[in-house]
Each structure stands twice: as structure tokens, then as C-alpha cells.
PAFI-344754 format. One line per field, with one value per residue: x, y, z of N, C-alpha, C, O in turn; residue number from 1; residue in three letters. Coordinates in nm, 2 decimals. Layout:
BEGIN
n_px	[X:...]
n_py	[Y:...]
n_pz	[Z:...]
ca_px	[X:...]
ca_py	[Y:...]
ca_pz	[Z:...]
c_px	[X:...]
c_py	[Y:...]
c_pz	[Z:...]
o_px	[X:...]
o_py	[Y:...]
o_pz	[Z:...]
resi	[NUM:...]
resn	[ALA:...]
This chain:
BEGIN
n_px	[10.38:10.08:9.75:9.52:9.21:9.04:9.12:9.08:8.80:8.73:8.81:8.64:8.39:8.40:8.44:8.25:7.95:7.76:7.47:7.27:6.99:6.75:6.79:6.82:6.57:6.41:6.51:6.56:6.65:6.89:7.05:7.20:7.13:7.34:7.58:7.83:8.13:8.35:8.61:8.81:9.15:9.32:9.59:9.91:10.00:10.15:10.43:10.41:10.20:9.87:9.54:9.38:9.18:9.00:8.82:8.53:8.27:7.93:7.67:7.33:7.20:7.39:7.56:7.76:7.96:8.16:8.33:8.57:8.79:9.00:9.25:9.25:9.44:9.43:9.56:9.77:9.93:10.19:10.17:10.34:10.26:10.00:9.69:9.72:9.72:9.47:9.47:9.37:9.50:9.51:9.55:9.62:9.55:9.78:9.70:9.39:9.20:9.26:9.17:8.91:8.58:8.64:8.51:8.29:8.40:8.62:8.84:9.00:9.16:9.37:9.58:9.70:9.99:10.26:10.39:10.19:10.04:10.00:10.11:9.89:9.97:9.89:9.64:9.55:9.35:9.26:9.16:8.91:8.76:8.48:8.37:8.08:7.78:7.71:7.94:8.03:8.17:8.19:8.31:8.49:8.63:8.86:9.02:9.32:9.33:9.38:9.50:9.55:9.40:9.50:9.50:9.62:9.42:9.33:9.51:9.47:9.47:9.30:9.10:9.00:8.78:8.79:8.62:8.45:8.20:8.16:7.98:7.87:7.67:7.62:7.73:7.85:7.93:8.14:8.26:8.37:8.41:8.64:8.68:9.00:9.09:8.90:8.79:8.53:8.27:8.21:8.09:7.94:7.91:7.76:7.55:7.54:7.62:7.64:7.43:7.50:7.39:7.49:7.47:7.58:7.82:8.17:8.37:8.48:8.67:8.90:9.25:9.53:9.44:9.47:9.36]
n_py	[9.37:9.54:9.42:9.41:9.59:9.43:9.17:9.15:9.18:8.95:8.76:8.83:8.77:8.49:8.39:8.22:8.05:7.84:7.73:7.52:7.52:7.61:7.53:7.26:7.18:7.25:7.09:6.80:6.56:6.59:6.76:6.75:6.85:7.06:7.17:7.42:7.51:7.78:7.87:8.13:8.08:8.10:8.15:8.24:8.09:8.11:8.28:8.50:8.79:8.72:8.57:8.32:8.03:7.76:7.49:7.29:7.05:6.92:6.68:6.77:6.59:6.47:6.63:6.60:6.46:6.58:6.64:6.65:6.82:7.11:7.35:7.69:7.93:8.26:8.48:8.74:8.84:9.04:9.25:9.42:9.74:9.69:9.60:9.37:9.01:8.79:8.49:8.16:7.92:7.58:7.36:7.04:6.87:6.70:6.54:6.49:6.41:6.53:6.78:6.77:6.88:7.14:7.35:7.41:7.42:7.63:7.66:7.45:7.50:7.66:7.50:7.45:7.44:7.53:7.29:7.10:7.11:7.05:7.13:7.13:7.05:7.20:7.28:7.55:7.83:8.08:8.41:8.63:8.96:9.17:9.49:9.60:9.81:9.90:9.91:9.67:9.35:9.10:8.79:8.55:8.23:7.99:7.69:7.72:7.66:7.33:7.26:7.01:6.91:6.71:6.46:6.23:5.96:5.72:5.53:5.58:5.79:6.08:6.31:6.65:6.90:7.24:7.54:7.85:8.11:8.42:8.64:8.91:8.77:8.53:8.21:8.02:7.70:7.51:7.27:6.95:6.59:6.41:6.15:6.04:5.90:5.89:6.15:6.20:6.34:6.27:6.32:6.58:6.90:6.82:6.87:7.14:7.43:7.42:7.61:7.82:7.99:8.25:8.20:8.26:8.50:8.50:8.68:8.86:8.72:8.70:8.68:8.89:9.12:9.47:9.67]
n_pz	[13.14:13.08:13.13:12.86:12.80:12.66:12.71:12.99:12.99:12.86:13.04:13.25:13.14:13.10:13.36:13.59:13.69:13.50:13.31:13.09:13.09:12.96:12.69:12.72:12.81:12.59:12.39:12.47:12.37:12.24:12.39:12.68:13.02:13.16:13.41:13.42:13.55:13.57:13.72:13.86:13.91:14.22:14.25:14.11:13.83:13.60:13.45:13.28:13.22:13.27:13.28:13.47:13.46:13.62:13.49:13.49:13.44:13.49:13.48:13.54:13.70:13.84:14.01:14.19:14.06:13.88:13.57:13.30:13.38:13.35:13.28:13.19:13.03:12.98:12.76:12.61:12.31:12.19:11.90:11.75:11.63:11.63:11.80:12.08:12.02:12.13:12.31:12.41:12.61:12.67:12.95:13.11:13.41:13.62:13.82:13.83:14.02:14.26:14.24:14.18:14.18:14.24:14.12:14.27:14.52:14.57:14.74:14.71:14.50:14.59:14.64:14.40:14.19:13.96:13.88:13.88:13.66:13.31:12.98:12.70:12.39:12.08:12.16:12.16:12.15:11.91:11.96:11.86:11.86:11.90:11.94:12.09:12.06:12.31:12.46:12.55:12.47:12.20:12.19:12.00:11.98:11.85:11.72:11.54:11.18:11.08:11.33:11.58:11.87:12.12:12.38:12.63:12.76:12.97:12.86:12.59:12.29:12.29:12.10:12.07:11.96:12.00:12.10:12.14:12.19:12.35:12.55:12.78:12.94:12.83:12.70:12.44:12.36:12.16:12.19:12.11:12.10:11.90:11.66:11.62:11.40:11.20:11.20:11.27:11.46:11.79:12.05:12.25:12.12:11.88:11.70:11.70:11.90:12.26:12.46:12.70:12.99:13.21:13.55:13.80:13.89:13.88:13.85:14.02:14.15:14.00:13.95:13.91:13.80:13.78:14.03]
ca_px	[10.28:9.94:9.64:9.43:9.07:8.97:9.16:9.01:8.66:8.72:8.81:8.51:8.27:8.41:8.44:8.12:7.88:7.67:7.40:7.20:6.86:6.65:6.82:6.80:6.42:6.36:6.56:6.63:6.71:7.02:7.13:7.20:7.13:7.48:7.63:7.96:8.20:8.48:8.65:8.94:9.25:9.36:9.73:9.97:10.06:10.24:10.51:10.37:10.07:9.75:9.43:9.37:9.05:8.98:8.69:8.48:8.12:7.86:7.53:7.25:7.16:7.51:7.65:7.87:8.05:8.21:8.43:8.64:8.86:9.10:9.30:9.25:9.52:9.39:9.69:9.78:10.06:10.21:10.18:10.39:10.17:9.86:9.65:9.77:9.63:9.42:9.47:9.33:9.59:9.46:9.64:9.56:9.59:9.84:9.62:9.26:9.12:9.30:9.10:8.77:8.48:8.69:8.42:8.20:8.49:8.73:8.96:9.09:9.26:9.48:9.69:9.76:10.12:10.29:10.43:10.08:9.97:10.08:10.06:9.83:10.01:9.79:9.52:9.55:9.25:9.28:9.03:8.88:8.67:8.40:8.32:7.94:7.75:7.70:8.07:8.07:8.24:8.15:8.44:8.48:8.76:8.86:9.15:9.37:9.31:9.48:9.54:9.49:9.41:9.49:9.55:9.61:9.32:9.31:9.59:9.43:9.48:9.17:9.11:8.88:8.77:8.75:8.58:8.34:8.16:8.12:7.93:7.86:7.58:7.60:7.85:7.82:8.04:8.14:8.35:8.32:8.51:8.66:8.76:9.13:9.11:8.80:8.75:8.39:8.23:8.16:8.01:7.95:7.82:7.76:7.44:7.54:7.68:7.57:7.40:7.50:7.36:7.57:7.39:7.66:7.94:8.29:8.47:8.54:8.78:9.01:9.38:9.61:9.39:9.51:9.23]
ca_py	[9.41:9.56:9.35:9.50:9.59:9.32:9.04:9.16:9.16:8.81:8.68:8.85:8.70:8.35:8.35:8.21:7.93:7.85:7.61:7.53:7.47:7.63:7.45:7.11:7.16:7.26:6.98:6.71:6.44:6.62:6.85:6.72:6.96:7.06:7.28:7.44:7.61:7.83:7.94:8.19:8.02:8.21:8.16:8.27:7.97:8.14:8.40:8.61:8.85:8.65:8.53:8.17:7.97:7.62:7.46:7.15:7.05:6.80:6.66:6.82:6.48:6.42:6.75:6.56:6.39:6.67:6.58:6.73:6.93:7.17:7.49:7.78:8.05:8.37:8.56:8.83:8.83:9.16:9.24:9.55:9.85:9.64:9.55:9.23:8.90:8.72:8.35:8.07:7.80:7.48:7.27:6.94:6.85:6.57:6.46:6.55:6.38:6.62:6.91:6.74:6.95:7.27:7.46:7.45:7.43:7.70:7.66:7.34:7.56:7.72:7.40:7.44:7.51:7.51:7.15:7.01:7.13:7.01:7.19:7.05:7.10:7.21:7.32:7.70:7.90:8.22:8.48:8.76:9.03:9.28:9.59:9.62:9.95:9.94:9.91:9.54:9.28:8.97:8.71:8.42:8.16:7.87:7.64:7.75:7.56:7.22:7.22:6.89:6.91:6.57:6.43:6.09:5.93:5.57:5.46:5.61:5.93:6.15:6.44:6.74:7.03:7.33:7.67:7.92:8.25:8.47:8.78:8.93:8.68:8.40:8.14:7.92:7.61:7.43:7.16:6.81:6.49:6.37:6.02:6.08:5.82:5.92:6.29:6.21:6.39:6.16:6.36:6.72:6.99:6.75:6.93:7.28:7.47:7.43:7.75:7.84:8.12:8.27:8.21:8.32:8.56:8.48:8.77:8.93:8.64:8.70:8.72:8.94:9.25:9.59:9.73]
ca_pz	[13.04:13.14:13.06:12.78:12.84:12.59:12.78:13.11:12.96:12.83:13.17:13.33:13.08:13.12:13.50:13.64:13.69:13.38:13.27:12.96:13.13:12.86:12.58:12.75:12.82:12.46:12.30:12.56:12.30:12.19:12.48:12.83:13.11:13.22:13.48:13.39:13.63:13.52:13.84:13.87:14.00:14.32:14.26:13.98:13.77:13.48:13.47:13.19:13.26:13.21:13.37:13.47:13.51:13.63:13.44:13.49:13.42:13.54:13.45:13.65:13.78:13.91:14.03:14.27:13.98:13.77:13.48:13.20:13.45:13.27:13.31:13.08:13.05:12.89:12.75:12.50:12.24:12.12:11.75:11.70:11.65:11.63:11.93:12.11:11.98:12.25:12.30:12.53:12.61:12.76:13.02:13.18:13.55:13.63:13.92:13.83:14.13:14.37:14.23:14.14:14.26:14.28:14.08:14.39:14.64:14.52:14.83:14.66:14.40:14.65:14.64:14.27:14.16:13.82:13.86:13.87:13.53:13.19:12.86:12.60:12.26:11.98:12.22:12.18:12.07:11.87:12.00:11.79:11.94:11.83:12.03:12.06:12.08:12.45:12.52:12.58:12.36:12.16:12.16:11.93:12.00:11.77:11.69:11.40:11.08:11.08:11.46:11.64:12.02:12.16:12.51:12.67:12.85:12.99:12.76:12.45:12.25:12.26:12.03:12.09:11.88:12.10:12.05:12.21:12.18:12.48:12.58:12.92:13.01:12.75:12.65:12.34:12.36:12.04:12.22:12.08:12.09:11.76:11.64:11.56:11.28:11.10:11.20:11.30:11.59:11.88:12.16:12.27:12.03:11.74:11.62:11.73:12.03:12.39:12.49:12.84:13.05:13.34:13.67:13.91:13.84:13.96:13.79:14.13:14.21:13.91:14.00:13.80:13.76:13.86:14.08]
c_px	[10.14:9.84:9.55:9.29:8.99:9.00:9.08:8.86:8.64:8.72:8.69:8.39:8.28:8.40:8.30:8.07:7.76:7.58:7.32:7.06:6.76:6.67:6.79:6.65:6.36:6.40:6.64:6.69:6.85:7.11:7.10:7.20:7.26:7.50:7.78:8.02:8.33:8.53:8.79:9.03:9.32:9.51:9.79:10.04:10.16:10.31:10.47:10.23:9.96:9.65:9.41:9.24:9.07:8.84:8.66:8.33:8.06:7.72:7.44:7.20:7.27:7.61:7.77:7.98:8.09:8.32:8.48:8.71:8.98:9.14:9.31:9.33:9.48:9.51:9.68:9.92:10.08:10.22:10.23:10.30:10.03:9.82:9.69:9.67:9.60:9.43:9.42:9.41:9.53:9.57:9.56:9.62:9.66:9.77:9.48:9.18:9.14:9.22:8.95:8.67:8.52:8.60:8.33:8.28:8.62:8.86:9.05:9.20:9.37:9.60:9.76:9.90:10.16:10.33:10.31:9.99:10.06:10.02:10.00:9.87:9.90:9.65:9.52:9.45:9.29:9.15:9.02:8.77:8.60:8.34:8.17:7.90:7.74:7.83:8.12:8.13:8.17:8.28:8.41:8.62:8.75:9.00:9.19:9.34:9.42:9.53:9.47:9.51:9.39:9.54:9.53:9.50:9.30:9.39:9.56:9.46:9.34:9.19:8.98:8.89:8.71:8.71:8.46:8.32:8.12:8.08:7.91:7.78:7.57:7.73:7.80:7.94:8.03:8.22:8.29:8.44:8.52:8.73:8.88:9.16:9.02:8.76:8.60:8.37:8.16:8.06:8.03:7.86:7.82:7.66:7.44:7.59:7.59:7.56:7.39:7.46:7.43:7.46:7.45:7.79:8.06:8.40:8.55:8.66:8.90:9.14:9.46:9.56:9.45:9.38:9.25]
c_py	[9.43:9.49:9.45:9.49:9.47:9.19:9.04:9.13:9.01:8.72:8.70:8.78:8.55:8.30:8.34:8.07:7.94:7.72:7.63:7.48:7.49:7.55:7.30:7.09:7.16:7.15:6.88:6.59:6.47:6.70:6.81:6.85:6.96:7.18:7.29:7.55:7.65:7.93:8.00:8.11:8.13:8.22:8.19:8.14:8.00:8.27:8.52:8.66:8.77:8.63:8.38:8.12:7.82:7.59:7.31:7.16:6.92:6.80:6.70:6.71:6.43:6.53:6.71:6.48:6.47:6.60:6.69:6.85:6.98:7.31:7.57:7.90:8.15:8.47:8.65:8.84:8.97:9.14:9.37:9.66:9.81:9.60:9.40:9.13:8.82:8.57:8.28:7.95:7.70:7.39:7.16:6.93:6.71:6.48:6.52:6.53:6.47:6.75:6.89:6.81:7.10:7.39:7.51:7.47:7.50:7.69:7.55:7.40:7.63:7.63:7.39:7.51:7.47:7.36:7.06:7.03:7.10:7.07:7.09:7.11:7.10:7.25:7.47:7.76:8.04:8.29:8.61:8.83:9.14:9.37:9.62:9.77:10.00:9.93:9.77:9.47:9.15:8.90:8.58:8.35:8.03:7.82:7.69:7.63:7.46:7.18:7.10:6.90:6.77:6.56:6.29:6.07:5.78:5.49:5.49:5.76:5.98:6.28:6.52:6.86:7.13:7.46:7.72:8.06:8.30:8.61:8.80:8.83:8.55:8.34:8.03:7.83:7.52:7.30:7.03:6.72:6.44:6.24:6.06:6.01:5.86:6.07:6.31:6.26:6.28:6.20:6.52:6.79:6.94:6.82:7.08:7.31:7.45:7.57:7.77:7.98:8.13:8.29:8.28:8.38:8.55:8.58:8.84:8.85:8.63:8.75:8.77:9.08:9.36:9.66:9.86]
c_pz	[13.10:13.06:12.98:12.83:12.78:12.67:12.92:13.09:12.93:12.95:13.25:13.27:13.10:13.26:13.56:13.64:13.59:13.38:13.15:12.98:13.01:12.73:12.60:12.76:12.68:12.37:12.38:12.49:12.26:12.29:12.62:12.91:13.19:13.30:13.44:13.48:13.57:13.63:13.83:13.96:14.09:14.33:14.12:13.94:13.66:13.50:13.40:13.24:13.19:13.32:13.36:13.53:13.52:13.58:13.46:13.47:13.47:13.49:13.57:13.75:13.87:13.94:14.12:14.20:13.86:13.69:13.38:13.28:13.36:13.32:13.18:13.11:12.94:12.88:12.62:12.44:12.17:11.97:11.70:11.73:11.66:11.77:11.95:12.06:12.11:12.21:12.43:12.52:12.71:12.82:13.09:13.32:13.56:13.73:13.93:13.96:14.25:14.36:14.18:14.24:14.29:14.22:14.18:14.52:14.60:14.61:14.78:14.57:14.46:14.66:14.51:14.26:14.02:13.79:13.84:13.75:13.41:13.06:12.77:12.46:12.16:12.03:12.26:12.09:12.04:11.89:11.91:11.87:11.86:11.94:12.00:12.10:12.22:12.53:12.56:12.45:12.32:12.12:12.09:11.93:11.92:11.75:11.55:11.31:11.08:11.22:11.51:11.80:12.07:12.30:12.54:12.77:12.86:12.88:12.62:12.42:12.22:12.19:12.05:12.00:11.97:12.04:12.13:12.16:12.31:12.47:12.73:13.00:12.95:12.71:12.56:12.33:12.24:12.06:12.18:12.07:11.94:11.75:11.56:11.43:11.17:11.09:11.24:11.44:11.67:11.99:12.17:12.17:11.89:11.65:11.64:11.87:12.14:12.42:12.64:12.88:13.19:13.45:13.79:13.85:13.93:13.92:13.91:14.19:14.12:13.97:13.88:13.75:13.85:13.90:14.14]
o_px	[10.10:9.85:9.52:9.25:8.90:8.91:9.03:8.80:8.54:8.63:8.64:8.31:8.18:8.37:8.23:8.14:7.69:7.62:7.30:7.00:6.69:6.57:6.73:6.60:6.27:6.32:6.76:6.78:6.93:7.23:6.99:7.26:7.28:7.44:7.85:7.96:8.41:8.49:8.88:8.99:9.36:9.55:9.72:10.14:10.25:10.26:10.48:10.15:9.96:9.67:9.42:9.20:9.14:8.74:8.75:8.27:8.13:7.66:7.48:7.18:7.25:7.72:7.87:8.07:8.07:8.38:8.44:8.70:9.04:9.06:9.35:9.30:9.49:9.55:9.59:10.02:9.99:10.27:10.17:10.26:9.94:9.91:9.70:9.55:9.68:9.39:9.42:9.39:9.51:9.67:9.44:9.73:9.60:9.77:9.46:9.10:9.06:9.19:8.88:8.68:8.45:8.61:8.29:8.23:8.72:8.97:9.17:9.31:9.47:9.72:9.86:9.92:10.10:10.31:10.33:9.89:10.18:9.90:10.05:9.81:9.82:9.56:9.49:9.45:9.35:9.04:9.12:8.69:8.66:8.28:8.14:7.98:7.75:7.83:8.23:8.14:8.10:8.35:8.31:8.72:8.65:9.10:9.11:9.34:9.54:9.60:9.35:9.63:9.28:9.63:9.45:9.48:9.26:9.33:9.63:9.46:9.27:9.28:8.87:9.00:8.60:8.75:8.38:8.40:8.04:8.14:7.94:7.81:7.51:7.83:7.72:8.05:7.93:8.25:8.17:8.55:8.42:8.82:8.88:9.24:9.06:8.71:8.56:8.44:8.07:7.97:8.11:7.75:7.86:7.69:7.35:7.60:7.46:7.65:7.29:7.50:7.43:7.38:7.39:7.86:8.05:8.52:8.66:8.73:9.00:9.14:9.46:9.63:9.47:9.30:9.16]
o_py	[9.34:9.48:9.55:9.39:9.42:9.11:8.94:9.06:8.95:8.64:8.61:8.73:8.48:8.19:8.45:7.98:8.03:7.62:7.75:7.41:7.39:7.49:7.24:6.98:7.08:7.11:6.86:6.52:6.37:6.70:6.83:6.94:6.88:7.29:7.19:7.65:7.57:8.04:7.93:8.08:8.23:8.30:8.15:8.10:7.91:8.37:8.64:8.59:8.76:8.66:8.33:8.17:7.75:7.65:7.23:7.27:6.83:6.90:6.68:6.74:6.35:6.52:6.78:6.43:6.44:6.51:6.80:6.97:6.90:7.37:7.52:7.98:8.12:8.53:8.64:8.83:9.00:9.04:9.43:9.69:9.90:9.57:9.33:9.15:8.79:8.53:8.34:7.87:7.74:7.36:7.18:6.97:6.61:6.36:6.60:6.62:6.50:6.81:6.99:6.80:7.16:7.50:7.62:7.52:7.43:7.72:7.56:7.34:7.66:7.68:7.32:7.61:7.37:7.32:6.95:6.96:7.11:7.06:6.98:7.21:7.00:7.26:7.51:7.75:8.11:8.24:8.69:8.76:9.20:9.32:9.66:9.84:10.11:9.94:9.76:9.54:9.09:8.95:8.52:8.41:7.95:7.90:7.69:7.52:7.49:7.08:7.08:6.89:6.72:6.64:6.22:6.15:5.71:5.40:5.43:5.84:5.92:6.35:6.46:6.90:7.12:7.50:7.65:8.12:8.23:8.69:8.70:8.79:8.46:8.41:7.94:7.88:7.45:7.23:7.00:6.76:6.43:6.21:6.11:6.05:5.86:6.12:6.42:6.22:6.22:6.13:6.58:6.75:7.01:6.84:7.15:7.22:7.46:7.65:7.73:8.08:8.04:8.38:8.34:8.31:8.58:8.56:8.89:8.90:8.57:8.86:8.72:9.14:9.34:9.71:9.93]
o_pz	[13.18:12.93:13.04:12.90:12.84:12.69:12.96:13.17:12.98:12.97:13.31:13.35:13.12:13.29:13.57:13.60:13.59:13.44:13.10:12.89:12.98:12.68:12.52:12.72:12.65:12.28:12.36:12.54:12.24:12.27:12.67:12.87:13.27:13.28:13.44:13.50:13.52:13.64:13.79:14.07:14.04:14.42:14.02:14.00:13.64:13.56:13.44:13.30:13.07:13.43:13.25:13.63:13.44:13.62:13.44:13.49:13.51:13.46:13.68:13.86:13.97:13.90:14.12:14.25:13.75:13.74:13.39:13.24:13.29:13.39:13.08:13.20:12.82:12.98:12.54:12.52:12.09:11.92:11.61:11.85:11.69:11.85:11.86:12.06:12.19:12.10:12.54:12.42:12.83:12.76:13.12:13.34:13.51:13.71:14.02:14.00:14.34:14.47:14.15:14.36:14.37:14.27:14.19:14.61:14.59:14.56:14.82:14.56:14.39:14.68:14.50:14.32:13.96:13.68:13.80:13.73:13.42:13.04:12.75:12.41:12.16:11.96:12.37:11.96:12.12:11.85:11.90:11.95:11.77:12.03:11.88:12.16:12.25:12.65:12.62:12.35:12.41:12.03:12.12:11.89:11.93:11.77:11.46:11.35:11.08:11.23:11.48:11.84:12.06:12.35:12.48:12.86:12.76:12.83:12.53:12.51:12.13:12.22:12.05:11.97:12.02:11.93:12.19:12.09:12.38:12.40:12.80:13.11:13.01:12.69:12.60:12.29:12.22:11.97:12.21:12.03:11.87:11.83:11.45:11.35:11.05:10.99:11.23:11.53:11.62:12.02:12.10:12.14:11.80:11.53:11.58:11.95:12.13:12.42:12.70:12.81:13.26:13.45:13.87:13.77:14.05:13.97:13.89:14.27:14.15:14.04:13.78:13.67:13.97:13.82:14.19]
resi	[1:2:3:4:5:6:7:8:9:10:11:12:13:14:15:16:17:18:19:20:21:22:23:24:25:26:27:28:29:30:31:32:33:34:35:36:37:38:39:40:41:42:43:44:45:46:47:48:49:50:51:52:53:54:55:56:57:58:59:60:61:62:63:64:65:66:67:68:69:70:71:72:73:74:75:76:77:78:79:80:81:82:83:84:85:86:87:88:89:90:91:92:93:94:95:96:97:98:99:100:101:102:103:104:105:106:107:108:109:110:111:112:113:114:115:116:117:118:119:120:121:122:123:124:125:126:127:128:129:130:131:132:133:134:135:136:137:138:139:140:141:142:143:144:145:146:147:148:149:150:151:152:153:154:155:156:157:158:159:160:161:162:163:164:165:166:167:168:169:170:171:172:173:174:175:176:177:178:179:180:181:182:183:184:185:186:187:188:189:190:191:192:193:194:195:196:197:198:199:200:201:202:203:204:205:206:207:208:209:210:211]
resn	[UNK:UNK:UNK:UNK:UNK:UNK:UNK:UNK:UNK:UNK:UNK:UNK:UNK:UNK:UNK:UNK:UNK:UNK:UNK:UNK:UNK:UNK:UNK:UNK:UNK:UNK:UNK:UNK:UNK:UNK:UNK:UNK:UNK:UNK:UNK:UNK:UNK:UNK:UNK:UNK:UNK:UNK:UNK:UNK:UNK:UNK:UNK:UNK:UNK:UNK:UNK:UNK:UNK:UNK:UNK:UNK:UNK:UNK:UNK:UNK:UNK:UNK:UNK:UNK:UNK:UNK:UNK:UNK:UNK:UNK:UNK:UNK:UNK:UNK:UNK:UNK:UNK:UNK:UNK:UNK:UNK:UNK:UNK:UNK:UNK:UNK:UNK:UNK:UNK:UNK:UNK:UNK:UNK:UNK:UNK:UNK:UNK:UNK:UNK:UNK:UNK:UNK:UNK:UNK:UNK:UNK:UNK:UNK:UNK:UNK:UNK:UNK:UNK:UNK:UNK:UNK:UNK:UNK:UNK:UNK:UNK:UNK:UNK:UNK:UNK:UNK:UNK:UNK:UNK:UNK:UNK:UNK:UNK:UNK:UNK:UNK:UNK:UNK:UNK:UNK:UNK:UNK:UNK:UNK:UNK:UNK:UNK:UNK:UNK:UNK:UNK:UNK:UNK:UNK:UNK:UNK:UNK:UNK:UNK:UNK:UNK:UNK:UNK:UNK:UNK:UNK:UNK:UNK:UNK:UNK:UNK:UNK:UNK:UNK:UNK:UNK:UNK:UNK:UNK:UNK:UNK:UNK:UNK:UNK:UNK:UNK:UNK:UNK:UNK:UNK:UNK:UNK:UNK:UNK:UNK:UNK:UNK:UNK:UNK:UNK:UNK:UNK:UNK:UNK:UNK:UNK:UNK:UNK:UNK:UNK:UNK]
């Protein structure tokens, strides 16, 4: 299956190094100054046509201590005569320490293989897109109603609510941690999305594009 122009654009918009410097300066009480790396994975992890990114982030004060490593598979599902539905499926790394810092050291990702990633059930975002007047897109991704994205961490079950909006140079992240018992937001975009600006473009590293 040939990748659609929409899926390619989504991958290009998401691939890069981002930060929320302006937001953190304007409202430091609620928004930590973060760096976010979304680096194309240089090997094919999945059999179906798709684009794959490795993501991690770090506090500006501790760039050498990135956290929240994850794998994002951008894929398209056929819908008969309608355009394919875009999805983002999240995976966890079985050994996160092996790839810690790969956002800035992409050579580490050459060691990745399918046996080192694990599907996160319930962590699939449905993506909608709107074509803008200049030929670019605005993408919005969210969990389907009722979905619960959970993963094990230090012997406990953690729940996250995932979502984003993306355009060529900006990324709004709605990710936040959720108390699985009360549904209360604990961390992340509690008062609104993190507003990231792309500082470096990694779209030229995407694997799976027909050039």
C-alpha cells in the first residue's frame, strides 16, 4: 500500500526537535520548559506500510536525563472508497535504558528490532485532518471515547490520556497522567496543552517514504 500524502505530511510535521520556551517564560508556574524529540526510527519495525518515530522529552535543566521514551507508529487503515483512516499506535520499549538519549543520539536506534517493543493496548489515537488553503494540513489526534491507555511502571498501573494537534511548525500536546481510580489529572497538560515549536526538522530521516 502506498502511503497517502496525509500520512506523509503527518510524519513530516511530527519528526523534529521541539520546545515550549515561549509558553514556559509566559506561564512558568504551570508549564515546565521542556525539550521534545521525535526522531524517525532508521529501521523497519512493522510489516505494514507505516512511519515510525521514537519520542522522549526532558526538562531544559536536565537535558541529559530524558524520560517518557515511546515508539509511535503512524499508519493508515483502508476504508473502502473513502480515504484511509489515519492512526497513531503507541508502543513501549522493553528496555528503555538501552535507548535513553536516542533523541540526540539517533545511532542508538539502529539497534532497535521488533522483539524490543511491546504494544500498548488501548493507546491508539484516531487522527483527523483538515487541508489548509496553502496546501498544508492541520491534524488532530485523540483517543476514542472510552479508551483507557494504561501501562505498567514500577509495579503499578499508570494511565495516560494522549492527544495532540500538529501543523508544519507547531505541536500542541494534550498528554496527561490520570489517576486510574478517580479519573483525576495528575501531571502534564492539566490546564491546557503544551505548545511546542519545532526548532529542528528531522523529516529527512523518515524511513518508508518513496523518494
